[in-house]
MARPA-577918 format. One record per residue (C-alpha): residue number from 1; residue in one letter; x, z, y. Coordinates in nm, 4 decimals. Each point is the difference from the previous one (the first is absolute). Layout:
N
<r><num>NUM</num><residuo>A</residuo><c1>X</c1><c3>Z</c3><c2>Y</c2></r>
...
END
This chain:
181
<r><num>1</num><residuo>X</residuo><c1>3.3751</c1><c3>3.1796</c3><c2>-0.1177</c2></r>
<r><num>2</num><residuo>X</residuo><c1>-0.3332</c1><c3>-0.1671</c3><c2>-0.0717</c2></r>
<r><num>3</num><residuo>X</residuo><c1>-0.2728</c1><c3>0.0136</c3><c2>-0.2615</c2></r>
<r><num>4</num><residuo>X</residuo><c1>-0.0291</c1><c3>-0.3337</c3><c2>-0.1827</c2></r>
<r><num>5</num><residuo>X</residuo><c1>-0.2743</c1><c3>-0.1071</c3><c2>-0.2388</c2></r>
<r><num>6</num><residuo>X</residuo><c1>0.1324</c1><c3>-0.2716</c3><c2>-0.2325</c2></r>
<r><num>7</num><residuo>X</residuo><c1>-0.2552</c1><c3>-0.2148</c3><c2>-0.1861</c2></r>
<r><num>8</num><residuo>X</residuo><c1>0.1928</c1><c3>-0.2087</c3><c2>-0.2533</c2></r>
<r><num>9</num><residuo>X</residuo><c1>-0.1036</c1><c3>-0.0953</c3><c2>-0.3551</c2></r>
<r><num>10</num><residuo>X</residuo><c1>0.3476</c1><c3>-0.0807</c3><c2>-0.1388</c2></r>
<r><num>11</num><residuo>X</residuo><c1>0.1353</c1><c3>0.3327</c3><c2>-0.1340</c2></r>
<r><num>12</num><residuo>X</residuo><c1>0.3679</c1><c3>-0.0925</c3><c2>0.0424</c2></r>
<r><num>13</num><residuo>X</residuo><c1>-0.0485</c1><c3>-0.1125</c3><c2>0.3615</c2></r>
<r><num>14</num><residuo>X</residuo><c1>-0.2209</c1><c3>0.3004</c3><c2>0.0727</c2></r>
<r><num>15</num><residuo>X</residuo><c1>0.2571</c1><c3>0.2450</c3><c2>-0.1387</c2></r>
<r><num>16</num><residuo>X</residuo><c1>0.2923</c1><c3>-0.1740</c3><c2>0.1724</c2></r>
<r><num>17</num><residuo>X</residuo><c1>-0.1636</c1><c3>-0.0094</c3><c2>0.3429</c2></r>
<r><num>18</num><residuo>X</residuo><c1>-0.1301</c1><c3>0.3536</c3><c2>-0.0383</c2></r>
<r><num>19</num><residuo>X</residuo><c1>0.3440</c1><c3>0.1324</c3><c2>-0.0978</c2></r>
<r><num>20</num><residuo>X</residuo><c1>0.1745</c1><c3>-0.1922</c3><c2>0.2785</c2></r>
<r><num>21</num><residuo>X</residuo><c1>-0.2366</c1><c3>0.1326</c3><c2>0.2664</c2></r>
<r><num>22</num><residuo>X</residuo><c1>0.0134</c1><c3>0.3584</c3><c2>-0.1294</c2></r>
<r><num>23</num><residuo>X</residuo><c1>0.3798</c1><c3>-0.0090</c3><c2>0.0112</c2></r>
<r><num>24</num><residuo>X</residuo><c1>-0.0314</c1><c3>-0.0932</c3><c2>0.3672</c2></r>
<r><num>25</num><residuo>X</residuo><c1>-0.2233</c1><c3>0.2991</c3><c2>0.0696</c2></r>
<r><num>26</num><residuo>X</residuo><c1>-0.3472</c1><c3>-0.1551</c3><c2>-0.0159</c2></r>
<r><num>27</num><residuo>X</residuo><c1>-0.2886</c1><c3>0.1716</c3><c2>-0.1726</c2></r>
<r><num>28</num><residuo>X</residuo><c1>-0.1453</c1><c3>-0.2608</c3><c2>-0.2350</c2></r>
<r><num>29</num><residuo>X</residuo><c1>-0.3222</c1><c3>-0.0204</c3><c2>-0.1997</c2></r>
<r><num>30</num><residuo>X</residuo><c1>-0.0391</c1><c3>-0.2986</c3><c2>-0.2334</c2></r>
<r><num>31</num><residuo>X</residuo><c1>-0.3037</c1><c3>-0.1690</c3><c2>-0.1516</c2></r>
<r><num>32</num><residuo>X</residuo><c1>-0.0200</c1><c3>-0.2881</c3><c2>-0.2479</c2></r>
<r><num>33</num><residuo>X</residuo><c1>-0.3313</c1><c3>-0.1512</c3><c2>0.1123</c2></r>
<r><num>34</num><residuo>X</residuo><c1>-0.1793</c1><c3>-0.0670</c3><c2>0.3249</c2></r>
<r><num>35</num><residuo>X</residuo><c1>-0.2840</c1><c3>0.2288</c3><c2>-0.0991</c2></r>
<r><num>36</num><residuo>X</residuo><c1>0.2380</c1><c3>0.2885</c3><c2>-0.0809</c2></r>
<r><num>37</num><residuo>X</residuo><c1>0.1839</c1><c3>-0.0590</c3><c2>0.3261</c2></r>
<r><num>38</num><residuo>X</residuo><c1>-0.3193</c1><c3>0.0122</c3><c2>0.2053</c2></r>
<r><num>39</num><residuo>X</residuo><c1>-0.0957</c1><c3>0.3237</c3><c2>-0.1752</c2></r>
<r><num>40</num><residuo>X</residuo><c1>0.3417</c1><c3>0.1487</c3><c2>0.0855</c2></r>
<r><num>41</num><residuo>X</residuo><c1>-0.0277</c1><c3>-0.0933</c3><c2>0.3700</c2></r>
<r><num>42</num><residuo>X</residuo><c1>-0.2340</c1><c3>0.2813</c3><c2>0.1001</c2></r>
<r><num>43</num><residuo>X</residuo><c1>0.1793</c1><c3>0.2676</c3><c2>-0.1988</c2></r>
<r><num>44</num><residuo>X</residuo><c1>0.3615</c1><c3>-0.0971</c3><c2>0.0831</c2></r>
<r><num>45</num><residuo>X</residuo><c1>-0.0529</c1><c3>-0.1108</c3><c2>0.3638</c2></r>
<r><num>46</num><residuo>X</residuo><c1>0.3086</c1><c3>-0.2269</c3><c2>0.0180</c2></r>
<r><num>47</num><residuo>X</residuo><c1>0.1764</c1><c3>-0.1185</c3><c2>0.3145</c2></r>
<r><num>48</num><residuo>X</residuo><c1>0.0327</c1><c3>-0.3484</c3><c2>-0.1503</c2></r>
<r><num>49</num><residuo>X</residuo><c1>-0.1333</c1><c3>-0.2084</c3><c2>-0.2888</c2></r>
<r><num>50</num><residuo>X</residuo><c1>0.2414</c1><c3>-0.2154</c3><c2>-0.2015</c2></r>
<r><num>51</num><residuo>X</residuo><c1>-0.2232</c1><c3>-0.2461</c3><c2>-0.1841</c2></r>
<r><num>52</num><residuo>X</residuo><c1>0.0566</c1><c3>-0.2615</c3><c2>-0.2695</c2></r>
<r><num>53</num><residuo>X</residuo><c1>-0.2041</c1><c3>-0.3178</c3><c2>0.0412</c2></r>
<r><num>54</num><residuo>X</residuo><c1>-0.0548</c1><c3>-0.0642</c3><c2>-0.3713</c2></r>
<r><num>55</num><residuo>X</residuo><c1>-0.1796</c1><c3>0.2984</c3><c2>-0.1501</c2></r>
<r><num>56</num><residuo>X</residuo><c1>-0.2338</c1><c3>0.0188</c3><c2>-0.2999</c2></r>
<r><num>57</num><residuo>X</residuo><c1>-0.3657</c1><c3>0.0317</c3><c2>0.0969</c2></r>
<r><num>58</num><residuo>X</residuo><c1>-0.0137</c1><c3>0.0370</c3><c2>0.3779</c2></r>
<r><num>59</num><residuo>X</residuo><c1>0.2919</c1><c3>-0.2057</c3><c2>0.1385</c2></r>
<r><num>60</num><residuo>X</residuo><c1>0.2214</c1><c3>0.0915</c3><c2>0.2956</c2></r>
<r><num>61</num><residuo>X</residuo><c1>-0.1939</c1><c3>-0.2108</c3><c2>0.2515</c2></r>
<r><num>62</num><residuo>X</residuo><c1>-0.3244</c1><c3>0.1728</c3><c2>-0.0977</c2></r>
<r><num>63</num><residuo>X</residuo><c1>0.1645</c1><c3>0.3430</c3><c2>0.0262</c2></r>
<r><num>64</num><residuo>X</residuo><c1>0.1468</c1><c3>-0.0892</c3><c2>0.3386</c2></r>
<r><num>65</num><residuo>X</residuo><c1>-0.3357</c1><c3>-0.1163</c3><c2>0.1341</c2></r>
<r><num>66</num><residuo>X</residuo><c1>-0.1754</c1><c3>0.3096</c3><c2>-0.1301</c2></r>
<r><num>67</num><residuo>X</residuo><c1>0.2583</c1><c3>0.2283</c3><c2>0.1638</c2></r>
<r><num>68</num><residuo>X</residuo><c1>-0.0362</c1><c3>-0.1938</c3><c2>0.3273</c2></r>
<r><num>69</num><residuo>X</residuo><c1>-0.3760</c1><c3>0.0613</c3><c2>0.0009</c2></r>
<r><num>70</num><residuo>X</residuo><c1>0.0636</c1><c3>0.3696</c3><c2>0.0585</c2></r>
<r><num>71</num><residuo>X</residuo><c1>0.3588</c1><c3>0.0459</c3><c2>0.1147</c2></r>
<r><num>72</num><residuo>X</residuo><c1>0.2930</c1><c3>-0.1414</c3><c2>0.1914</c2></r>
<r><num>73</num><residuo>X</residuo><c1>0.2444</c1><c3>0.1437</c3><c2>-0.2554</c2></r>
<r><num>74</num><residuo>X</residuo><c1>0.3200</c1><c3>-0.2086</c3><c2>0.0098</c2></r>
<r><num>75</num><residuo>X</residuo><c1>0.0138</c1><c3>-0.2336</c3><c2>-0.3003</c2></r>
<r><num>76</num><residuo>X</residuo><c1>0.2988</c1><c3>-0.1897</c3><c2>-0.1376</c2></r>
<r><num>77</num><residuo>X</residuo><c1>-0.0596</c1><c3>-0.2567</c3><c2>-0.2731</c2></r>
<r><num>78</num><residuo>X</residuo><c1>0.2719</c1><c3>0.0135</c3><c2>-0.2671</c2></r>
<r><num>79</num><residuo>X</residuo><c1>-0.0444</c1><c3>-0.2946</c3><c2>-0.2331</c2></r>
<r><num>80</num><residuo>X</residuo><c1>0.1693</c1><c3>-0.2717</c3><c2>-0.2015</c2></r>
<r><num>81</num><residuo>X</residuo><c1>-0.2188</c1><c3>-0.2650</c3><c2>0.1635</c2></r>
<r><num>82</num><residuo>X</residuo><c1>0.2063</c1><c3>-0.1307</c3><c2>0.2869</c2></r>
<r><num>83</num><residuo>X</residuo><c1>-0.1389</c1><c3>-0.3393</c3><c2>0.0937</c2></r>
<r><num>84</num><residuo>X</residuo><c1>-0.1306</c1><c3>-0.0423</c3><c2>0.3542</c2></r>
<r><num>85</num><residuo>X</residuo><c1>-0.3646</c1><c3>-0.0084</c3><c2>-0.1072</c2></r>
<r><num>86</num><residuo>X</residuo><c1>0.0252</c1><c3>0.3407</c3><c2>-0.1704</c2></r>
<r><num>87</num><residuo>X</residuo><c1>0.1821</c1><c3>0.1519</c3><c2>0.2974</c2></r>
<r><num>88</num><residuo>X</residuo><c1>-0.2725</c1><c3>-0.1257</c3><c2>0.2355</c2></r>
<r><num>89</num><residuo>X</residuo><c1>-0.2766</c1><c3>0.1288</c3><c2>-0.2293</c2></r>
<r><num>90</num><residuo>X</residuo><c1>0.1627</c1><c3>0.3436</c3><c2>-0.0177</c2></r>
<r><num>91</num><residuo>X</residuo><c1>0.0529</c1><c3>0.0272</c3><c2>0.3735</c2></r>
<r><num>92</num><residuo>X</residuo><c1>-0.3474</c1><c3>-0.1339</c3><c2>0.0792</c2></r>
<r><num>93</num><residuo>X</residuo><c1>-0.1497</c1><c3>0.2603</c3><c2>-0.2345</c2></r>
<r><num>94</num><residuo>X</residuo><c1>0.1500</c1><c3>0.2658</c3><c2>0.2276</c2></r>
<r><num>95</num><residuo>X</residuo><c1>0.3528</c1><c3>0.0664</c3><c2>-0.1262</c2></r>
<r><num>96</num><residuo>X</residuo><c1>0.2574</c1><c3>0.0945</c3><c2>0.2628</c2></r>
<r><num>97</num><residuo>X</residuo><c1>0.2969</c1><c3>-0.1456</c3><c2>-0.1876</c2></r>
<r><num>98</num><residuo>X</residuo><c1>0.0758</c1><c3>-0.1973</c3><c2>-0.3172</c2></r>
<r><num>99</num><residuo>X</residuo><c1>0.2986</c1><c3>0.0488</c3><c2>-0.2334</c2></r>
<r><num>100</num><residuo>X</residuo><c1>0.0781</c1><c3>-0.2399</c3><c2>-0.2840</c2></r>
<r><num>101</num><residuo>X</residuo><c1>0.1271</c1><c3>0.1551</c3><c2>-0.3251</c2></r>
<r><num>102</num><residuo>X</residuo><c1>0.2587</c1><c3>0.0617</c3><c2>-0.1146</c2></r>
<r><num>103</num><residuo>X</residuo><c1>0.0974</c1><c3>0.2102</c3><c2>0.2991</c2></r>
<r><num>104</num><residuo>X</residuo><c1>0.2656</c1><c3>0.2683</c3><c2>0.0220</c2></r>
<r><num>105</num><residuo>X</residuo><c1>-0.1151</c1><c3>0.3538</c3><c2>0.0836</c2></r>
<r><num>106</num><residuo>X</residuo><c1>0.2027</c1><c3>-0.0113</c3><c2>0.3242</c2></r>
<r><num>107</num><residuo>X</residuo><c1>-0.2002</c1><c3>-0.3025</c3><c2>0.1156</c2></r>
<r><num>108</num><residuo>X</residuo><c1>-0.3318</c1><c3>0.1589</c3><c2>-0.0948</c2></r>
<r><num>109</num><residuo>X</residuo><c1>0.0903</c1><c3>0.3204</c3><c2>0.1825</c2></r>
<r><num>110</num><residuo>X</residuo><c1>0.1151</c1><c3>-0.1925</c3><c2>0.3095</c2></r>
<r><num>111</num><residuo>X</residuo><c1>-0.3308</c1><c3>-0.1886</c3><c2>0.0081</c2></r>
<r><num>112</num><residuo>X</residuo><c1>-0.1919</c1><c3>0.3270</c3><c2>-0.0384</c2></r>
<r><num>113</num><residuo>X</residuo><c1>0.1921</c1><c3>0.1539</c3><c2>0.2905</c2></r>
<r><num>114</num><residuo>X</residuo><c1>-0.0563</c1><c3>-0.3109</c3><c2>0.2133</c2></r>
<r><num>115</num><residuo>X</residuo><c1>-0.3767</c1><c3>-0.0062</c3><c2>-0.0588</c2></r>
<r><num>116</num><residuo>X</residuo><c1>-0.0332</c1><c3>0.3743</c3><c2>0.0638</c2></r>
<r><num>117</num><residuo>X</residuo><c1>0.2213</c1><c3>-0.0227</c3><c2>0.3087</c2></r>
<r><num>118</num><residuo>X</residuo><c1>-0.2224</c1><c3>-0.2691</c3><c2>0.1493</c2></r>
<r><num>119</num><residuo>X</residuo><c1>-0.3026</c1><c3>0.2244</c3><c2>-0.0397</c2></r>
<r><num>120</num><residuo>X</residuo><c1>0.1692</c1><c3>0.3296</c3><c2>0.0833</c2></r>
<r><num>121</num><residuo>X</residuo><c1>-0.0548</c1><c3>0.1136</c3><c2>0.3543</c2></r>
<r><num>122</num><residuo>X</residuo><c1>0.0740</c1><c3>0.3671</c3><c2>-0.0691</c2></r>
<r><num>123</num><residuo>X</residuo><c1>0.3102</c1><c3>-0.0130</c3><c2>0.2188</c2></r>
<r><num>124</num><residuo>X</residuo><c1>-0.2106</c1><c3>-0.0728</c3><c2>0.3074</c2></r>
<r><num>125</num><residuo>X</residuo><c1>-0.1180</c1><c3>0.3582</c3><c2>0.0370</c2></r>
<r><num>126</num><residuo>X</residuo><c1>-0.3591</c1><c3>-0.1229</c3><c2>0.0046</c2></r>
<r><num>127</num><residuo>X</residuo><c1>-0.2784</c1><c3>0.1919</c3><c2>-0.1770</c2></r>
<r><num>128</num><residuo>X</residuo><c1>-0.1063</c1><c3>-0.1127</c3><c2>-0.3470</c2></r>
<r><num>129</num><residuo>X</residuo><c1>-0.3588</c1><c3>-0.0639</c3><c2>0.1186</c2></r>
<r><num>130</num><residuo>X</residuo><c1>-0.0614</c1><c3>-0.1652</c3><c2>0.3344</c2></r>
<r><num>131</num><residuo>X</residuo><c1>-0.3320</c1><c3>-0.0604</c3><c2>0.1735</c2></r>
<r><num>132</num><residuo>X</residuo><c1>-0.0573</c1><c3>-0.2773</c3><c2>0.2540</c2></r>
<r><num>133</num><residuo>X</residuo><c1>-0.3678</c1><c3>0.0129</c3><c2>0.0966</c2></r>
<r><num>134</num><residuo>X</residuo><c1>-0.1920</c1><c3>-0.1007</c3><c2>-0.3140</c2></r>
<r><num>135</num><residuo>X</residuo><c1>0.3192</c1><c3>-0.1089</c3><c2>-0.1796</c2></r>
<r><num>136</num><residuo>X</residuo><c1>0.1771</c1><c3>0.2528</c3><c2>-0.2246</c2></r>
<r><num>137</num><residuo>X</residuo><c1>0.3389</c1><c3>-0.0804</c3><c2>-0.1539</c2></r>
<r><num>138</num><residuo>X</residuo><c1>0.1296</c1><c3>0.2114</c3><c2>-0.2886</c2></r>
<r><num>139</num><residuo>X</residuo><c1>0.3724</c1><c3>-0.0766</c3><c2>-0.0196</c2></r>
<r><num>140</num><residuo>X</residuo><c1>0.0554</c1><c3>0.2039</c3><c2>-0.3145</c2></r>
<r><num>141</num><residuo>X</residuo><c1>-0.2991</c1><c3>-0.1298</c3><c2>-0.1950</c2></r>
<r><num>142</num><residuo>X</residuo><c1>0.0450</c1><c3>-0.3495</c3><c2>0.1485</c2></r>
<r><num>143</num><residuo>X</residuo><c1>-0.3703</c1><c3>-0.0273</c3><c2>0.0795</c2></r>
<r><num>144</num><residuo>X</residuo><c1>-0.1888</c1><c3>-0.1063</c3><c2>0.3116</c2></r>
<r><num>145</num><residuo>X</residuo><c1>-0.3588</c1><c3>0.0835</c3><c2>0.0900</c2></r>
<r><num>146</num><residuo>X</residuo><c1>-0.2203</c1><c3>-0.1166</c3><c2>0.2854</c2></r>
<r><num>147</num><residuo>X</residuo><c1>-0.3021</c1><c3>0.2128</c3><c2>0.0916</c2></r>
<r><num>148</num><residuo>X</residuo><c1>0.0399</c1><c3>0.1785</c3><c2>-0.3346</c2></r>
<r><num>149</num><residuo>X</residuo><c1>-0.0005</c1><c3>-0.3224</c3><c2>-0.2074</c2></r>
<r><num>150</num><residuo>X</residuo><c1>0.3154</c1><c3>-0.0884</c3><c2>-0.1876</c2></r>
<r><num>151</num><residuo>X</residuo><c1>0.1567</c1><c3>-0.3333</c3><c2>0.0940</c2></r>
<r><num>152</num><residuo>X</residuo><c1>0.1611</c1><c3>-0.2222</c3><c2>-0.2619</c2></r>
<r><num>153</num><residuo>X</residuo><c1>0.3210</c1><c3>-0.1379</c3><c2>0.1483</c2></r>
<r><num>154</num><residuo>X</residuo><c1>0.2572</c1><c3>-0.2341</c3><c2>-0.1484</c2></r>
<r><num>155</num><residuo>X</residuo><c1>0.3484</c1><c3>0.1550</c3><c2>-0.0293</c2></r>
<r><num>156</num><residuo>X</residuo><c1>0.1266</c1><c3>-0.2072</c3><c2>0.2942</c2></r>
<r><num>157</num><residuo>X</residuo><c1>-0.2981</c1><c3>0.1068</c3><c2>0.2136</c2></r>
<r><num>158</num><residuo>X</residuo><c1>0.0677</c1><c3>0.3653</c3><c2>-0.0786</c2></r>
<r><num>159</num><residuo>X</residuo><c1>0.3700</c1><c3>-0.0387</c3><c2>0.0826</c2></r>
<r><num>160</num><residuo>X</residuo><c1>-0.0899</c1><c3>-0.1632</c3><c2>0.3304</c2></r>
<r><num>161</num><residuo>X</residuo><c1>-0.2509</c1><c3>0.2727</c3><c2>0.0863</c2></r>
<r><num>162</num><residuo>X</residuo><c1>0.2488</c1><c3>0.2769</c3><c2>-0.0875</c2></r>
<r><num>163</num><residuo>X</residuo><c1>0.2684</c1><c3>-0.1683</c3><c2>0.2093</c2></r>
<r><num>164</num><residuo>X</residuo><c1>-0.2245</c1><c3>-0.0507</c3><c2>0.3028</c2></r>
<r><num>165</num><residuo>X</residuo><c1>-0.1492</c1><c3>0.3491</c3><c2>-0.0143</c2></r>
<r><num>166</num><residuo>X</residuo><c1>0.3466</c1><c3>0.1565</c3><c2>-0.0248</c2></r>
<r><num>167</num><residuo>X</residuo><c1>0.0823</c1><c3>-0.1373</c3><c2>0.3473</c2></r>
<r><num>168</num><residuo>X</residuo><c1>-0.3329</c1><c3>-0.0255</c3><c2>0.1862</c2></r>
<r><num>169</num><residuo>X</residuo><c1>0.1585</c1><c3>-0.0476</c3><c2>0.3443</c2></r>
<r><num>170</num><residuo>X</residuo><c1>0.2441</c1><c3>-0.2692</c3><c2>-0.1094</c2></r>
<r><num>171</num><residuo>X</residuo><c1>-0.0505</c1><c3>-0.3760</c3><c2>0.0229</c2></r>
<r><num>172</num><residuo>X</residuo><c1>0.1349</c1><c3>-0.2110</c3><c2>-0.2865</c2></r>
<r><num>173</num><residuo>X</residuo><c1>0.0663</c1><c3>-0.3714</c3><c2>-0.0112</c2></r>
<r><num>174</num><residuo>X</residuo><c1>-0.1519</c1><c3>-0.2065</c3><c2>-0.2775</c2></r>
<r><num>175</num><residuo>X</residuo><c1>0.3479</c1><c3>-0.0450</c3><c2>-0.1478</c2></r>
<r><num>176</num><residuo>X</residuo><c1>0.0627</c1><c3>0.3768</c3><c2>-0.0043</c2></r>
<r><num>177</num><residuo>X</residuo><c1>-0.3289</c1><c3>0.0590</c3><c2>-0.1817</c2></r>
<r><num>178</num><residuo>X</residuo><c1>0.0726</c1><c3>-0.2733</c3><c2>-0.2536</c2></r>
<r><num>179</num><residuo>X</residuo><c1>0.3444</c1><c3>0.1445</c3><c2>-0.0668</c2></r>
<r><num>180</num><residuo>X</residuo><c1>-0.1392</c1><c3>0.3493</c3><c2>-0.0529</c2></r>
<r><num>181</num><residuo>X</residuo><c1>-0.2888</c1><c3>-0.1020</c3><c2>-0.2228</c2></r>
END
């Protein structure tokens, strides 16, 4: 399955989510603070980050923004704060999805699969690193560089670029692109 880094300060939630995901075949690493989670990122190299919004010290929005400065790692916010303002703040910070607690492990796993499926183009038979003139797309690392300089892309921009580059000879309608991204 996938490697998931869970950053959650509530021990009972952390243990429950971790156990539920492990039972479904995921490899899970858990951290109780944003700082500990950021430290674990480089060592663990997860496929996805499951991130609580309310953390002691560095909060989930700050962690999300810091991750987005260097990576397009898929991020799902998992938090008790479910009002529209908090959802917008989480998504605007760079999260790919937002789950309101309490959430059953089946729902969390389904959301993880959905986010990874949207970004997974491995079934296309395309190489992991593609070069288009000065533009280099690393599908595995989810990074894009132009003339050797790394570009910072929003998750939706990266999804759009991956989709378009996977079918360079195909023309898409605006509606098709909106539905995919």
